[in-house]
A tleap script that builds the chain and sets N, CA, C and O, in Angstrom:
source leaprc.protein.ff14SB
mol = sequence {
  NMET LYS ARG PHE LEU LEU PRO ILE ALA ILE
  ALA LEU VAL LEU ILE VAL GLY GLY GLU ARG
  LEU LEU ASP ASP THR GLN PRO GLY PRO ALA
  ILE GLU GLN SER ARG ARG ALA PRO ASP ALA
  ILE ALA ARG ALA PHE ARG ASN GLN ALA ALA
  ASN VAL ALA VAL ALA GLY GLU GLY GLU VAL
  GLN SER ILE LEU ALA ASP ASP THR ARG GLY
  SER GLN HIE GLN ARG PHE ILE LEU ARG LEU
  SER SER GLY GLN THR ILE LEU ILE ALA HIE
  ASN ILE ASP ILE ALA PRO ARG LEU PRO GLN
  LEU ASP ARG GLY ASP ARG VAL ARG PHE ASN
  GLY ILE TYR GLU TRP ASN ALA LYS GLY GLY
  VAL VAL HIE TRP THR HIE HIE ASP PRO GLN
  GLY ARG HIE ALA GLY GLY TRP LEU GLU TYR
  ARG GLY GLN ARG TYR CASP
}
set mol.1.N position { 70.249 90.613 143.172 }
set mol.1.CA position { 71.095 90.029 142.146 }
set mol.1.C position { 71.418 91.058 141.062 }
set mol.1.O position { 72.566 91.160 140.630 }
set mol.2.N position { 70.406 91.827 140.618 }
set mol.2.CA position { 70.610 92.799 139.555 }
set mol.2.C position { 71.581 93.895 139.979 }
set mol.2.O position { 72.329 94.412 139.149 }
set mol.3.N position { 71.577 94.254 141.263 }
set mol.3.CA position { 72.461 95.326 141.709 }
set mol.3.C position { 73.928 94.897 141.677 }
set mol.3.O position { 74.807 95.758 141.726 }
set mol.4.N position { 74.221 93.611 141.597 }
set mol.4.CA position { 75.607 93.135 141.520 }
set mol.4.C position { 76.102 93.023 140.072 }
set mol.4.O position { 77.310 93.037 139.836 }
set mol.5.N position { 75.197 92.914 139.111 }
set mol.5.CA position { 75.595 92.726 137.707 }
set mol.5.C position { 76.335 93.935 137.145 }
set mol.5.O position { 77.353 93.769 136.474 }
set mol.6.N position { 75.850 95.139 137.401 }
set mol.6.CA position { 76.495 96.331 136.868 }
set mol.6.C position { 77.919 96.486 137.409 }
set mol.6.O position { 78.829 96.709 136.611 }
set mol.7.N position { 78.160 96.383 138.709 }
set mol.7.CA position { 79.549 96.489 139.192 }
set mol.7.C position { 80.453 95.387 138.628 }
set mol.7.O position { 81.626 95.633 138.348 }
set mol.8.N position { 79.914 94.180 138.460 }
set mol.8.CA position { 80.711 93.087 137.901 }
set mol.8.C position { 81.061 93.381 136.446 }
set mol.8.O position { 82.196 93.164 136.024 }
set mol.9.N position { 80.091 93.873 135.680 }
set mol.9.CA position { 80.329 94.216 134.276 }
set mol.9.C position { 81.375 95.318 134.162 }
set mol.9.O position { 82.256 95.248 133.304 }
set mol.10.N position { 81.290 96.327 135.009 }
set mol.10.CA position { 82.266 97.422 134.987 }
set mol.10.C position { 83.653 96.893 135.345 }
set mol.10.O position { 84.640 97.276 134.717 }
set mol.11.N position { 83.736 96.031 136.332 }
set mol.11.CA position { 85.024 95.461 136.739 }
set mol.11.C position { 85.644 94.663 135.593 }
set mol.11.O position { 86.848 94.761 135.356 }
set mol.12.N position { 84.839 93.875 134.882 }
set mol.12.CA position { 85.353 93.094 133.757 }
set mol.12.C position { 85.876 94.002 132.645 }
set mol.12.O position { 86.934 93.741 132.072 }
set mol.13.N position { 85.140 95.059 132.343 }
set mol.13.CA position { 85.591 95.999 131.307 }
set mol.13.C position { 86.919 96.625 131.700 }
set mol.13.O position { 87.815 96.748 130.865 }
set mol.14.N position { 87.057 97.020 132.950 }
set mol.14.CA position { 88.301 97.626 133.414 }
set mol.14.C position { 89.461 96.638 133.379 }
set mol.14.O position { 90.579 97.003 133.013 }
set mol.15.N position { 89.201 95.402 133.753 }
set mol.15.CA position { 90.255 94.387 133.746 }
set mol.15.C position { 90.720 94.119 132.321 }
set mol.15.O position { 91.921 94.130 132.054 }
set mol.16.N position { 89.793 93.881 131.407 }
set mol.16.CA position { 90.153 93.599 130.016 }
set mol.16.C position { 90.812 94.811 129.385 }
set mol.16.O position { 91.830 94.676 128.706 }
set mol.17.N position { 90.251 95.990 129.599 }
set mol.17.CA position { 90.848 97.215 129.062 }
set mol.17.C position { 92.230 97.459 129.624 }
set mol.17.O position { 93.127 97.875 128.890 }
set mol.18.N position { 92.424 97.212 130.897 }
set mol.18.CA position { 93.729 97.386 131.535 }
set mol.18.C position { 94.757 96.434 130.969 }
set mol.18.O position { 95.910 96.812 130.765 }
set mol.19.N position { 94.349 95.191 130.711 }
set mol.19.CA position { 95.278 94.236 130.119 }
set mol.19.C position { 95.719 94.698 128.749 }
set mol.19.O position { 96.890 94.556 128.398 }
set mol.20.N position { 94.811 95.245 127.974 }
set mol.20.CA position { 95.179 95.738 126.644 }
set mol.20.C position { 96.124 96.923 126.732 }
set mol.20.O position { 97.025 97.058 125.904 }
set mol.21.N position { 95.934 97.776 127.718 }
set mol.21.CA position { 96.834 98.916 127.877 }
set mol.21.C position { 98.238 98.469 128.247 }
set mol.21.O position { 99.218 99.094 127.840 }
set mol.22.N position { 98.342 97.390 129.018 }
set mol.22.CA position { 99.644 96.902 129.448 }
set mol.22.C position { 100.266 95.917 128.472 }
set mol.22.O position { 101.430 95.551 128.632 }
set mol.23.N position { 99.527 95.483 127.479 }
set mol.23.CA position { 99.997 94.480 126.524 }
set mol.23.C position { 101.082 95.087 125.637 }
set mol.23.O position { 100.813 95.994 124.849 }
set mol.24.N position { 102.307 94.580 125.770 }
set mol.24.CA position { 103.394 95.108 124.955 }
set mol.24.C position { 103.570 94.334 123.660 }
set mol.24.O position { 104.564 94.532 122.961 }
set mol.25.N position { 102.627 93.455 123.320 }
set mol.25.CA position { 102.703 92.712 122.067 }
set mol.25.C position { 101.904 93.397 120.968 }
set mol.25.O position { 101.722 92.828 119.892 }
set mol.26.N position { 101.430 94.599 121.220 }
set mol.26.CA position { 100.697 95.328 120.194 }
set mol.26.C position { 101.621 95.582 119.004 }
set mol.26.O position { 102.825 95.766 119.185 }
set mol.27.N position { 101.067 95.593 117.783 }
set mol.27.CA position { 101.908 95.818 116.610 }
set mol.27.C position { 102.595 97.175 116.672 }
set mol.27.O position { 102.007 98.162 117.115 }
set mol.28.N position { 103.827 97.211 116.229 }
set mol.28.CA position { 104.578 98.463 116.172 }
set mol.28.C position { 104.221 99.255 114.928 }
set mol.28.O position { 103.405 98.806 114.122 }
set mol.29.N position { 104.821 100.431 114.758 }
set mol.29.CA position { 104.509 101.290 113.623 }
set mol.29.C position { 104.749 100.636 112.276 }
set mol.29.O position { 103.957 100.840 111.355 }
set mol.30.N position { 105.813 99.855 112.125 }
set mol.30.CA position { 106.102 99.235 110.829 }
set mol.30.C position { 105.017 98.240 110.451 }
set mol.30.O position { 104.604 98.187 109.292 }
set mol.31.N position { 104.549 97.448 111.416 }
set mol.31.CA position { 103.485 96.482 111.125 }
set mol.31.C position { 102.194 97.215 110.822 }
set mol.31.O position { 101.487 96.857 109.880 }
set mol.32.N position { 101.879 98.223 111.595 }
set mol.32.CA position { 100.662 98.994 111.343 }
set mol.32.C position { 100.720 99.639 109.973 }
set mol.32.O position { 99.717 99.660 109.259 }
set mol.33.N position { 101.890 100.174 109.589 }
set mol.33.CA position { 102.025 100.806 108.283 }
set mol.33.C position { 101.777 99.787 107.177 }
set mol.33.O position { 101.095 100.095 106.200 }
set mol.34.N position { 102.325 98.565 107.316 }
set mol.34.CA position { 102.141 97.575 106.267 }
set mol.34.C position { 100.687 97.119 106.191 }
set mol.34.O position { 100.208 96.774 105.111 }
set mol.35.N position { 99.973 97.111 107.329 }
set mol.35.CA position { 98.558 96.758 107.305 }
set mol.35.C position { 97.735 97.833 106.618 }
set mol.35.O position { 96.743 97.535 105.954 }
set mol.36.N position { 98.149 99.090 106.779 }
set mol.36.CA position { 97.397 100.198 106.190 }
set mol.36.C position { 97.800 100.480 104.755 }
set mol.36.O position { 97.094 101.212 104.062 }
set mol.37.N position { 98.919 99.919 104.278 }
set mol.37.CA position { 99.431 100.223 102.949 }
set mol.37.C position { 98.402 99.987 101.847 }
set mol.37.O position { 98.213 100.864 101.005 }
set mol.38.N position { 97.720 98.819 101.821 }
set mol.38.CA position { 96.726 98.646 100.757 }
set mol.38.C position { 95.636 99.725 100.806 }
set mol.38.O position { 95.150 100.156 99.760 }
set mol.39.N position { 95.250 100.164 102.006 }
set mol.39.CA position { 94.247 101.220 102.130 }
set mol.39.C position { 94.774 102.531 101.570 }
set mol.39.O position { 94.056 103.235 100.860 }
set mol.40.N position { 96.029 102.868 101.883 }
set mol.40.CA position { 96.623 104.111 101.394 }
set mol.40.C position { 96.739 104.090 99.878 }
set mol.40.O position { 96.482 105.099 99.221 }
set mol.41.N position { 97.119 102.964 99.327 }
set mol.41.CA position { 97.243 102.855 97.872 }
set mol.41.C position { 95.864 102.889 97.229 }
set mol.41.O position { 95.685 103.531 96.194 }
set mol.42.N position { 94.891 102.213 97.820 }
set mol.42.CA position { 93.522 102.260 97.288 }
set mol.42.C position { 92.990 103.691 97.307 }
set mol.42.O position { 92.331 104.126 96.362 }
set mol.43.N position { 93.275 104.415 98.377 }
set mol.43.CA position { 92.826 105.808 98.480 }
set mol.43.C position { 93.509 106.671 97.413 }
set mol.43.O position { 92.861 107.506 96.782 }
set mol.44.N position { 94.813 106.470 97.212 }
set mol.44.CA position { 95.550 107.223 96.197 }
set mol.44.C position { 94.997 106.912 94.803 }
set mol.44.O position { 94.869 107.807 93.968 }
set mol.45.N position { 94.670 105.641 94.557 }
set mol.45.CA position { 94.088 105.261 93.267 }
set mol.45.C position { 92.725 105.924 93.080 }
set mol.45.O position { 92.442 106.499 92.029 }
set mol.46.N position { 91.892 105.837 94.104 }
set mol.46.CA position { 90.547 106.419 94.046 }
set mol.46.C position { 90.607 107.929 93.786 }
set mol.46.O position { 89.784 108.472 93.048 }
set mol.47.N position { 91.592 108.600 94.401 }
set mol.47.CA position { 91.723 110.051 94.270 }
set mol.47.C position { 92.587 110.465 93.084 }
set mol.47.O position { 92.846 111.651 92.883 }
set mol.48.N position { 93.030 109.489 92.301 }
set mol.48.CA position { 93.918 109.738 91.159 }
set mol.48.C position { 95.113 110.591 91.589 }
set mol.48.O position { 95.481 111.558 90.922 }
set mol.49.N position { 95.700 110.211 92.707 }
set mol.49.CA position { 96.785 110.975 93.323 }
set mol.49.C position { 98.131 110.652 92.682 }
set mol.49.O position { 98.322 109.600 92.073 }
set mol.50.N position { 99.041 111.585 92.841 }
set mol.50.CA position { 100.406 111.414 92.347 }
set mol.50.C position { 101.368 111.852 93.435 }
set mol.50.O position { 101.025 112.641 94.315 }
set mol.51.N position { 102.580 111.323 93.357 }
set mol.51.CA position { 103.655 111.699 94.272 }
set mol.51.C position { 103.302 111.380 95.732 }
set mol.51.O position { 103.503 112.205 96.623 }
set mol.52.N position { 102.772 110.167 95.960 }
set mol.52.CA position { 102.370 109.730 97.293 }
set mol.52.C position { 103.373 108.680 97.789 }
set mol.52.O position { 103.567 107.652 97.140 }
set mol.53.N position { 104.000 108.935 98.926 }
set mol.53.CA position { 104.916 107.956 99.510 }
set mol.53.C position { 104.115 106.761 100.017 }
set mol.53.O position { 103.158 106.928 100.774 }
set mol.54.N position { 104.502 105.563 99.603 }
set mol.54.CA position { 103.798 104.343 100.007 }
set mol.54.C position { 104.802 103.245 100.341 }
set mol.54.O position { 105.945 103.264 99.883 }
set mol.55.N position { 104.356 102.308 101.134 }
set mol.55.CA position { 105.132 101.114 101.446 }
set mol.55.C position { 104.137 99.972 101.601 }
set mol.55.O position { 102.999 100.188 102.017 }
set mol.56.N position { 104.556 98.779 101.272 }
set mol.56.CA position { 103.667 97.637 101.406 }
set mol.56.C position { 104.332 96.369 100.918 }
set mol.56.O position { 105.557 96.269 100.838 }
set mol.57.N position { 103.491 95.407 100.594 }
set mol.57.CA position { 103.960 94.095 100.174 }
set mol.57.C position { 102.934 93.499 99.232 }
set mol.57.O position { 101.734 93.741 99.365 }
set mol.58.N position { 103.420 92.718 98.279 }
set mol.58.CA position { 102.502 92.058 97.366 }
set mol.58.C position { 103.123 90.823 96.756 }
set mol.58.O position { 104.299 90.518 96.950 }
set mol.59.N position { 102.289 90.125 96.012 }
set mol.59.CA position { 102.714 88.908 95.324 }
set mol.59.C position { 102.890 89.218 93.843 }
set mol.59.O position { 102.040 89.868 93.234 }
set mol.60.N position { 103.993 88.751 93.267 }
set mol.60.CA position { 104.266 88.992 91.852 }
set mol.60.C position { 103.221 88.257 91.014 }
set mol.60.O position { 103.080 87.037 91.102 }
set mol.61.N position { 102.495 89.021 90.202 }
set mol.61.CA position { 101.483 88.460 89.308 }
set mol.61.C position { 102.027 88.241 87.908 }
set mol.61.O position { 101.709 87.249 87.252 }
set mol.62.N position { 102.851 89.178 87.458 }
set mol.62.CA position { 103.465 89.022 86.144 }
set mol.62.C position { 104.743 89.837 86.078 }
set mol.62.O position { 104.914 90.833 86.781 }
set mol.63.N position { 105.623 89.386 85.219 }
set mol.63.CA position { 106.903 90.051 85.010 }
set mol.63.C position { 106.884 90.611 83.602 }
set mol.63.O position { 106.635 89.887 82.639 }
set mol.64.N position { 107.146 91.889 83.490 }
set mol.64.CA position { 107.128 92.571 82.201 }
set mol.64.C position { 108.554 92.755 81.690 }
set mol.64.O position { 109.519 92.629 82.444 }
set mol.65.N position { 108.668 93.050 80.425 }
set mol.65.CA position { 109.980 93.353 79.853 }
set mol.65.C position { 110.514 94.630 80.491 }
set mol.65.O position { 109.752 95.513 80.885 }
set mol.66.N position { 111.832 94.710 80.584 }
set mol.66.CA position { 112.441 95.938 81.097 }
set mol.66.C position { 112.065 97.115 80.203 }
set mol.66.O position { 111.931 96.974 78.987 }
set mol.67.N position { 111.899 98.270 80.828 }
set mol.67.CA position { 111.729 99.514 80.096 }
set mol.67.C position { 113.138 100.023 79.834 }
set mol.67.O position { 113.856 100.365 80.773 }
set mol.68.N position { 113.538 100.079 78.577 }
set mol.68.CA position { 114.909 100.464 78.244 }
set mol.68.C position { 114.987 101.862 77.638 }
set mol.68.O position { 116.058 102.288 77.206 }
set mol.69.N position { 113.875 102.572 77.602 }
set mol.69.CA position { 113.902 103.956 77.104 }
set mol.69.C position { 114.339 104.863 78.252 }
set mol.69.O position { 113.712 104.879 79.312 }
set mol.70.N position { 115.406 105.610 78.038 }
set mol.70.CA position { 115.932 106.447 79.124 }
set mol.70.C position { 116.585 105.561 80.168 }
set mol.70.O position { 117.296 104.615 79.827 }
set mol.71.N position { 116.349 105.861 81.433 }
set mol.71.CA position { 116.862 105.005 82.503 }
set mol.71.C position { 116.169 103.646 82.415 }
set mol.71.O position { 114.963 103.575 82.179 }
set mol.72.N position { 116.934 102.569 82.605 }
set mol.72.CA position { 116.365 101.227 82.517 }
set mol.72.C position { 115.624 100.875 83.802 }
set mol.72.O position { 116.099 101.144 84.905 }
set mol.73.N position { 114.451 100.270 83.636 }
set mol.73.CA position { 113.637 99.886 84.784 }
set mol.73.C position { 113.204 98.429 84.662 }
set mol.73.O position { 112.704 97.999 83.623 }
set mol.74.N position { 113.407 97.678 85.748 }
set mol.74.CA position { 112.832 96.341 85.865 }
set mol.74.C position { 111.371 96.555 86.223 }
set mol.74.O position { 111.063 97.326 87.131 }
set mol.75.N position { 110.461 95.876 85.513 }
set mol.75.CA position { 109.035 96.114 85.730 }
set mol.75.C position { 108.306 94.806 86.025 }
set mol.75.O position { 108.533 93.783 85.380 }
set mol.76.N position { 107.424 94.873 87.020 }
set mol.76.CA position { 106.590 93.724 87.341 }
set mol.76.C position { 105.325 94.206 88.033 }
set mol.76.O position { 105.273 95.309 88.576 }
set mol.77.N position { 104.312 93.356 87.999 }
set mol.77.CA position { 103.012 93.663 88.594 }
set mol.77.C position { 102.898 92.920 89.919 }
set mol.77.O position { 103.134 91.714 89.991 }
set mol.78.N position { 102.531 93.661 90.971 }
set mol.78.CA position { 102.263 93.061 92.279 }
set mol.78.C position { 100.768 93.112 92.564 }
set mol.78.O position { 100.095 94.091 92.243 }
set mol.79.N position { 100.261 92.048 93.169 }
set mol.79.CA position { 98.890 92.049 93.688 }
set mol.79.C position { 98.976 92.239 95.194 }
set mol.79.O position { 99.634 91.472 95.898 }
set mol.80.N position { 98.294 93.283 95.677 }
set mol.80.CA position { 98.273 93.589 97.106 }
set mol.80.C position { 97.232 92.726 97.806 }
set mol.80.O position { 96.418 92.079 97.149 }
set mol.81.N position { 97.255 92.714 99.125 }
set mol.81.CA position { 96.281 91.923 99.887 }
set mol.81.C position { 94.854 92.395 99.636 }
set mol.81.O position { 93.910 91.627 99.824 }
set mol.82.N position { 94.682 93.636 99.216 }
set mol.82.CA position { 93.353 94.174 98.904 }
set mol.82.C position { 92.813 93.654 97.578 }
set mol.82.O position { 91.625 93.797 97.287 }
set mol.83.N position { 93.695 93.045 96.767 }
set mol.83.CA position { 93.310 92.586 95.436 }
set mol.83.C position { 93.737 93.552 94.346 }
set mol.83.O position { 93.782 93.182 93.173 }
set mol.84.N position { 94.050 94.783 94.717 }
set mol.84.CA position { 94.505 95.775 93.738 }
set mol.84.C position { 95.861 95.373 93.202 }
set mol.84.O position { 96.670 94.794 93.928 }
set mol.85.N position { 96.120 95.674 91.938 }
set mol.85.CA position { 97.432 95.441 91.356 }
set mol.85.C position { 98.122 96.778 91.096 }
set mol.85.O position { 97.480 97.784 90.791 }
set mol.86.N position { 99.441 96.758 91.226 }
set mol.86.CA position { 100.246 97.941 90.938 }
set mol.86.C position { 101.465 97.515 90.124 }
set mol.86.O position { 101.952 96.391 90.244 }
set mol.87.N position { 101.936 98.424 89.310 }
set mol.87.CA position { 103.170 98.222 88.567 }
set mol.87.C position { 104.331 98.733 89.414 }
set mol.87.O position { 104.282 99.842 89.945 }
set mol.88.N position { 105.358 97.928 89.534 }
set mol.88.CA position { 106.597 98.369 90.175 }
set mol.88.C position { 107.586 98.658 89.046 }
set mol.88.O position { 107.844 97.800 88.201 }
set mol.89.N position { 108.136 99.876 89.039 }
set mol.89.CA position { 109.138 100.276 88.050 }
set mol.89.C position { 110.421 100.597 88.820 }
set mol.89.O position { 110.567 101.684 89.379 }
set mol.90.N position { 111.338 99.644 88.840 }
set mol.90.CA position { 112.555 99.699 89.664 }
set mol.90.C position { 113.741 100.077 88.780 }
set mol.90.O position { 114.107 99.329 87.873 }
set mol.91.N position { 114.340 101.239 89.046 }
set mol.91.CA position { 115.434 101.758 88.230 }
set mol.91.C position { 116.698 100.921 88.434 }
set mol.91.O position { 117.335 100.984 89.485 }
set mol.92.N position { 117.049 100.135 87.408 }
set mol.92.CA position { 118.210 99.244 87.511 }
set mol.92.C position { 119.496 99.907 87.004 }
set mol.92.O position { 120.546 99.266 86.955 }
set mol.93.N position { 119.415 101.186 86.626 }
set mol.93.CA position { 120.640 101.952 86.383 }
set mol.93.C position { 121.198 102.458 87.710 }
set mol.93.O position { 122.384 102.772 87.809 }
set mol.94.N position { 120.343 102.536 88.726 }
set mol.94.CA position { 120.746 103.053 90.042 }
set mol.94.C position { 120.851 101.934 91.080 }
set mol.94.O position { 121.792 101.912 91.874 }
set mol.95.N position { 119.901 101.015 91.077 }
set mol.95.CA position { 119.847 99.948 92.086 }
set mol.95.C position { 119.931 98.585 91.401 }
set mol.95.O position { 119.600 98.460 90.222 }
set mol.96.N position { 120.374 97.568 92.137 }
set mol.96.CA position { 120.464 96.230 91.534 }
set mol.96.C position { 119.087 95.668 91.178 }
set mol.96.O position { 118.080 95.954 91.826 }
set mol.97.N position { 119.090 94.870 90.141 }
set mol.97.CA position { 117.903 94.121 89.705 }
set mol.97.C position { 117.564 93.051 90.734 }
set mol.97.O position { 118.460 92.498 91.372 }
set mol.98.N position { 116.272 92.755 90.900 }
set mol.98.CA position { 115.854 91.620 91.725 }
set mol.98.C position { 116.117 90.359 90.901 }
set mol.98.O position { 115.484 90.162 89.864 }
set mol.99.N position { 117.035 89.509 91.344 }
set mol.99.CA position { 117.412 88.346 90.537 }
set mol.99.C position { 116.385 87.218 90.635 }
set mol.99.O position { 115.766 87.004 91.677 }
set mol.100.N position { 116.228 86.520 89.542 }
set mol.100.CA position { 115.389 85.317 89.485 }
set mol.100.C position { 113.974 85.558 90.010 }
set mol.100.O position { 113.379 84.672 90.623 }
set mol.101.N position { 113.447 86.732 89.776 }
set mol.101.CA position { 112.085 87.060 90.195 }
set mol.101.C position { 111.113 86.196 89.420 }
set mol.101.O position { 111.264 86.009 88.213 }
set mol.102.N position { 110.107 85.663 90.117 }
set mol.102.CA position { 109.162 84.761 89.462 }
set mol.102.C position { 107.753 85.019 89.980 }
set mol.102.O position { 107.568 85.579 91.061 }
set mol.103.N position { 106.768 84.605 89.197 }
set mol.103.CA position { 105.370 84.726 89.628 }
set mol.103.C position { 105.188 84.008 90.954 }
set mol.103.O position { 105.743 82.932 91.172 }
set mol.104.N position { 104.401 84.617 91.841 }
set mol.104.CA position { 104.130 84.035 93.140 }
set mol.104.C position { 105.098 84.483 94.222 }
set mol.104.O position { 104.821 84.296 95.407 }
set mol.105.N position { 106.237 85.074 93.839 }
set mol.105.CA position { 107.187 85.572 94.835 }
set mol.105.C position { 106.586 86.770 95.565 }
set mol.105.O position { 105.763 87.497 95.009 }
set mol.106.N position { 107.002 86.968 96.809 }
set mol.106.CA position { 106.557 88.117 97.610 }
set mol.106.C position { 107.638 89.182 97.584 }
set mol.106.O position { 108.826 88.886 97.714 }
set mol.107.N position { 107.209 90.428 97.413 }
set mol.107.CA position { 108.129 91.565 97.378 }
set mol.107.C position { 107.559 92.666 98.259 }
set mol.107.O position { 106.389 93.028 98.137 }
set mol.108.N position { 108.400 93.200 99.151 }
set mol.108.CA position { 108.044 94.380 99.937 }
set mol.108.C position { 108.589 95.589 99.198 }
set mol.108.O position { 109.609 95.499 98.515 }
set mol.109.N position { 107.908 96.721 99.335 }
set mol.109.CA position { 108.337 97.905 98.599 }
set mol.109.C position { 108.152 99.163 99.422 }
set mol.109.O position { 107.346 99.222 100.351 }
set mol.110.N position { 108.929 100.165 99.048 }
set mol.110.CA position { 108.828 101.505 99.602 }
set mol.110.C position { 109.209 102.436 98.459 }
set mol.110.O position { 110.321 102.362 97.935 }
set mol.111.N position { 108.289 103.308 98.075 }
set mol.111.CA position { 108.557 104.191 96.948 }
set mol.111.C position { 107.492 105.257 96.818 }
set mol.111.O position { 106.824 105.610 97.789 }
set mol.112.N position { 107.342 105.766 95.611 }
set mol.112.CA position { 106.396 106.833 95.312 }
set mol.112.C position { 105.332 106.307 94.350 }
set mol.112.O position { 105.638 105.759 93.291 }
set mol.113.N position { 104.069 106.493 94.754 }
set mol.113.CA position { 102.929 106.046 93.954 }
set mol.113.C position { 102.508 107.150 92.986 }
set mol.113.O position { 102.438 108.325 93.346 }
set mol.114.N position { 102.232 106.742 91.756 }
set mol.114.CA position { 101.676 107.632 90.733 }
set mol.114.C position { 100.447 106.932 90.159 }
set mol.114.O position { 100.495 105.748 89.824 }
set mol.115.N position { 99.364 107.663 90.050 }
set mol.115.CA position { 98.115 107.092 89.556 }
set mol.115.C position { 98.208 106.773 88.069 }
set mol.115.O position { 98.838 107.505 87.306 }
set mol.116.N position { 97.578 105.680 87.667 }
set mol.116.CA position { 97.209 105.409 86.283 }
set mol.116.C position { 95.958 104.545 86.321 }
set mol.116.O position { 95.628 103.981 87.364 }
set mol.117.N position { 95.271 104.436 85.218 }
set mol.117.CA position { 93.971 103.759 85.171 }
set mol.117.C position { 94.056 102.265 85.460 }
set mol.117.O position { 93.034 101.639 85.740 }
set mol.118.N position { 95.242 101.683 85.399 }
set mol.118.CA position { 95.398 100.247 85.619 }
set mol.118.C position { 95.714 99.887 87.065 }
set mol.118.O position { 95.922 98.711 87.364 }
set mol.119.N position { 95.756 100.853 87.964 }
set mol.119.CA position { 96.029 100.564 89.371 }
set mol.119.C position { 97.127 101.416 89.952 }
set mol.119.O position { 97.214 101.579 91.170 }
set mol.120.N position { 97.964 101.960 89.097 }
set mol.120.CA position { 99.033 102.835 89.556 }
set mol.120.C position { 100.395 102.208 89.396 }
set mol.120.O position { 100.533 101.011 89.142 }
set mol.121.N position { 101.393 103.047 89.552 }
set mol.121.CA position { 102.782 102.607 89.458 }
set mol.121.C position { 103.535 103.118 90.682 }
set mol.121.O position { 103.291 104.225 91.161 }
set mol.122.N position { 104.447 102.296 91.174 }
set mol.122.CA position { 105.333 102.706 92.263 }
set mol.122.C position { 106.745 102.764 91.683 }
set mol.122.O position { 107.254 101.781 91.143 }
set mol.123.N position { 107.363 103.937 91.807 }
set mol.123.CA position { 108.739 104.118 91.360 }
set mol.123.C position { 109.537 104.751 92.493 }
set mol.123.O position { 109.043 104.825 93.618 }
set mol.124.N position { 110.738 105.201 92.230 }
set mol.124.CA position { 111.645 105.680 93.277 }
set mol.124.C position { 111.851 104.589 94.337 }
set mol.124.O position { 111.851 104.863 95.537 }
set mol.125.N position { 112.025 103.352 93.867 }
set mol.125.CA position { 112.278 102.222 94.763 }
set mol.125.C position { 113.783 102.018 94.925 }
set mol.125.O position { 114.270 100.888 94.964 }
set mol.126.N position { 114.502 103.122 95.017 }
set mol.126.CA position { 115.961 103.110 95.106 }
set mol.126.C position { 116.413 104.379 95.825 }
set mol.126.O position { 115.611 105.275 96.086 }
set mol.127.N position { 117.691 104.442 96.138 }
set mol.127.CA position { 118.248 105.656 96.752 }
set mol.127.C position { 118.325 106.762 95.696 }
set mol.127.O position { 118.283 106.491 94.496 }
set mol.128.N position { 118.436 107.984 96.149 }
set mol.128.CA position { 118.619 109.123 95.256 }
set mol.128.C position { 120.103 109.475 95.244 }
set mol.128.O position { 120.637 109.922 96.260 }
set mol.129.N position { 120.772 109.282 94.122 }
set mol.129.CA position { 122.209 109.573 94.074 }
set mol.129.C position { 122.549 111.029 94.420 }
set mol.129.O position { 123.640 111.306 94.918 }
set mol.130.N position { 121.628 111.954 94.162 }
set mol.130.CA position { 121.863 113.363 94.487 }
set mol.130.C position { 121.424 113.711 95.914 }
set mol.130.O position { 121.692 114.819 96.380 }
set mol.131.N position { 120.764 112.798 96.610 }
set mol.131.CA position { 120.355 113.030 97.988 }
set mol.131.C position { 119.256 114.066 98.158 }
set mol.131.O position { 119.105 114.621 99.246 }
set mol.132.N position { 118.493 114.337 97.121 }
set mol.132.CA position { 117.420 115.336 97.202 }
set mol.132.C position { 116.061 114.714 97.489 }
set mol.132.O position { 115.097 115.429 97.767 }
set mol.133.N position { 115.978 113.407 97.426 }
set mol.133.CA position { 114.701 112.702 97.504 }
set mol.133.C position { 114.831 111.585 98.531 }
set mol.133.O position { 115.880 110.946 98.616 }
set mol.134.N position { 113.796 111.342 99.301 }
set mol.134.CA position { 113.818 110.207 100.238 }
set mol.134.C position { 114.012 108.915 99.449 }
set mol.134.O position { 113.361 108.692 98.428 }
set mol.135.N position { 114.903 108.083 99.929 }
set mol.135.CA position { 115.203 106.841 99.234 }
set mol.135.C position { 114.122 105.790 99.435 }
set mol.135.O position { 113.521 105.690 100.504 }
set mol.136.N position { 113.890 105.021 98.404 }
set mol.136.CA position { 112.973 103.896 98.487 }
set mol.136.C position { 113.758 102.596 98.416 }
set mol.136.O position { 114.989 102.612 98.399 }
set mol.137.N position { 113.057 101.478 98.374 }
set mol.137.CA position { 113.712 100.179 98.329 }
set mol.137.C position { 112.713 99.085 97.958 }
set mol.137.O position { 111.498 99.273 98.012 }
set mol.138.N position { 113.266 97.954 97.586 }
set mol.138.CA position { 112.513 96.711 97.432 }
set mol.138.C position { 113.186 95.678 98.323 }
set mol.138.O position { 114.409 95.681 98.463 }
set mol.139.N position { 112.396 94.792 98.927 }
set mol.139.CA position { 112.940 93.668 99.684 }
set mol.139.C position { 112.414 92.389 99.056 }
set mol.139.O position { 111.218 92.220 98.820 }
set mol.140.N position { 113.366 91.494 98.795 }
set mol.140.CA position { 113.048 90.249 98.102 }
set mol.140.C position { 113.974 89.161 98.613 }
set mol.140.O position { 115.197 89.300 98.579 }
set mol.141.N position { 113.377 88.076 99.089 }
set mol.141.CA position { 114.137 86.933 99.617 }
set mol.141.C position { 115.144 87.364 100.679 }
set mol.141.O position { 116.284 86.899 100.689 }
set mol.142.N position { 114.715 88.256 101.572 }
set mol.142.CA position { 115.550 88.681 102.670 }
set mol.142.C position { 116.631 89.688 102.325 }
set mol.142.O position { 117.435 90.048 103.185 }
set mol.143.N position { 116.666 90.147 101.087 }
set mol.143.CA position { 117.689 91.100 100.629 }
set mol.143.C position { 117.015 92.433 100.273 }
set mol.143.O position { 115.944 92.452 99.667 }
set mol.144.N position { 117.645 93.528 100.651 }
set mol.144.CA position { 117.134 94.859 100.292 }
set mol.144.C position { 117.872 95.357 99.046 }
set mol.144.O position { 119.097 95.271 98.952 }
set mol.145.N position { 117.091 95.879 98.094 }
set mol.145.CA position { 117.614 96.430 96.856 }
set mol.145.C position { 117.254 97.908 96.815 }
set mol.145.O position { 116.089 98.280 96.669 }
set mol.146.N position { 118.293 98.751 96.949 }
set mol.146.CA position { 118.030 100.186 96.938 }
set mol.146.C position { 119.140 100.951 96.251 }
set mol.146.O position { 119.076 102.177 96.154 }
savepdb mol mol.pdb
quit
């Protein structure tokens, strides 16, 4: 009986492993990136990093007054799935404002992370009019703002 258990166990491992190799429902790069985003942002915060390209999603925790010094920025705080909060500073001189934004809304983002002691800020959430910088964006209620 014992001599049959090892071959059966090996066969089961090969069958299950083979099914996973053939499974085409595995998450694609975009889903994997969004799952890793809180980790990347947490790592950037821990390392006090600046100029880090990030993408992710969060829930609006609070809406701040626009920053009107220099270029105008719509500002709000997102809570990530990790629990970390980040400030989003969206340049509304270049890209459209997110309309009717409210606490509890979900926003996806792609931009540049800069460290600060409160969790960090993500900016460059818009296209670069001069084309020298990779464009970022915000997605809200099925609409992309860049």
